[in-house]
N, C-alpha and C positions, 0 to 999 in steps of 0.2 A: 504494500500500500504506500503510495506516495503521499507526502504531507500536503501536496496541492489538492488532493481529493478529500481531505478531512472535512471541509465545510459541506461538501455534497453528501458524504457519508453521514454526518450528524443530522443533516436535513432529512435524509431518508429514514434514519432511525427515529427521529421525532415524529415525522408524519406517519410512519408505520405504527408507532405506538398509539397515537391518537385514533387512527383508523381501525386498528385492531380492537381497541376498547369498544368503539361503537358497534362494530360488526359482532363482537362476542356478546355484548349485552343483548343484541337482537337474537343471536343464535342459541344462547344459553338455555332458554326454556325448551327448545327443540332437542338439544343434545341431552338434557336431563330426562326428557320424555323417552328418547330412544334407548339410552343406556340405563341399566338398573344398577350395576356395579361399576366401580371405577369412574364415577361421574366427574370428580375433580381432575383426574388424570386425563380423561377424554376432553374436558374443556380446555385444559392447559395445552394439550397437544394440538387441538384445533386452533388455539390462539397462536401457537408457534407456526403452524402451517399458514395461517392467514397472514401473519407478519412477513413470512418469507415470500408469499405471493405478492404482497404490497411492495416489498423491497425490490423484487424483480421487476414489477410493473413500473416502478418509479425510476429504476436505474439500468435495468437489463444487464447487470454484471453480477459476478459472483460476490463481489464486495458489497454491493447494495442488497443482495439477497440475505447475506449474513447480517448486515445492519438491520434489515427488516425483522429478522428472527430475534435479534438482540432487543429491538424496540418492543416487540411483542412480549418478550420475557420481562422487560422493564415495566411494561403496562400491567402484566399479571402480578408482579411483586408489589407495585404501588397500590393496585386495587385490593389485594389481600391485606396489606398493612393498614390501609384506611378503614376497611371493614372491621378488622380486629380492634383497631383503636376506637372506633365508634361503638362496638359491642362492649368493650371494657369500660366505657365512660359511664359514670354513675348518672342515673336519671335524677332530675330535679324534683 
């Protein structure tokens, strides 16, 4: 990876992260309906695949595809952390 490509890779990572979040929020009920066991794993794998597709669509290179997968992983981690912190917050 060249340092000249870094802004493009970061852009692809950020856009894939946001796009994956939106797509997965729409697909999550469908995935939960289809799978009975392994729901969390299926959702996270679908998010990674979605991020990879977005990355490839945005850049059409292997680096952008990897950045898309990383963006999807980042999105999954952020969503899990926010949900756990909201669940642990005491109610008023």
